N, C-alpha and C positions, 0 to 999 in steps of 0.2 A: 509656544511661543517661547524660545530660551527666557530666561528671566538674565539679566545683563545689571551686576552690581558694578558700582565705579564709586572712586571716594569724592565726596563733596567738590572738592576744587575743580574736577572735571567737568560738572554739570554746568550747562550752557545757560544764559541769562535767561529768564521767563519761562523758565521748566520747572516744573512742580515733581515733588518726588516723597521717597519714605527713608526714615532713619532705618537702618539694618543693623549697625554695631559700630560701637566704639572702640577704637583701639589705643588709648591712650593710657599712660599711668592712671592709678587711682585717683588722686587728688586732679588733674585736669580734668578726670571722668565723671568725680561730682561735681566740679562746678559748673557742666556744660549738662550734665543733666540736671543742677538745679534750676537751670535757664530752661527746661524743656526740652531739652536734646533727647529724648528718651526712643528704645526702639517701636517701631509703629507711627512715630509723630510723622505728620505732612508737612513739609514744606513747600514756600517756591524761591528759588535763586532770585532777587529782587534787582540786583549787578553788582559790578566789583569796581574798584580803585583802577584807574588806568594802567598800571602793572600789576594789576590781577588780586593785589592786596592790601584793605582786606576784600573778604567776599558780604554781603550783604543777604540775610535770607530774610523772611517772612512765615514765622510758623507760632500757630496758637493767638494768633490776633497781634502779634508784636514784631518788632522788626530788631534784627539781631546780626553783627555785625564778629565775624570769627575773621583769625588771621589764616592766611593760606596754610601756614606750617599745622595748624590745628585742625583744619577741613581736610589734610589730606589722609588725615587716621580714623576717620568716620565714614564711615561705608554706607550707601544708600541705593537705592532703586529707583533711575528715572519714571515716572510716570506719564502715560500718555494721557492729560485730560483735557 
């Protein structure tokens, strides 16, 4: 099976995934890693605002909302769980 990586903003609601890479500048990458978004971290997309911004994910036992512009720079692997 081919692994398909997508940006976080493309992951449907109620889908699990795993963080592969963050392609933001060092300052924003540091903020996201401080919040627990590191390679290999599993998450679940819990919801989106009506216009798709922000995106709500659950990881490491807490909910986190991200701007769509930031989510576009987070490469993830959708998981079938």
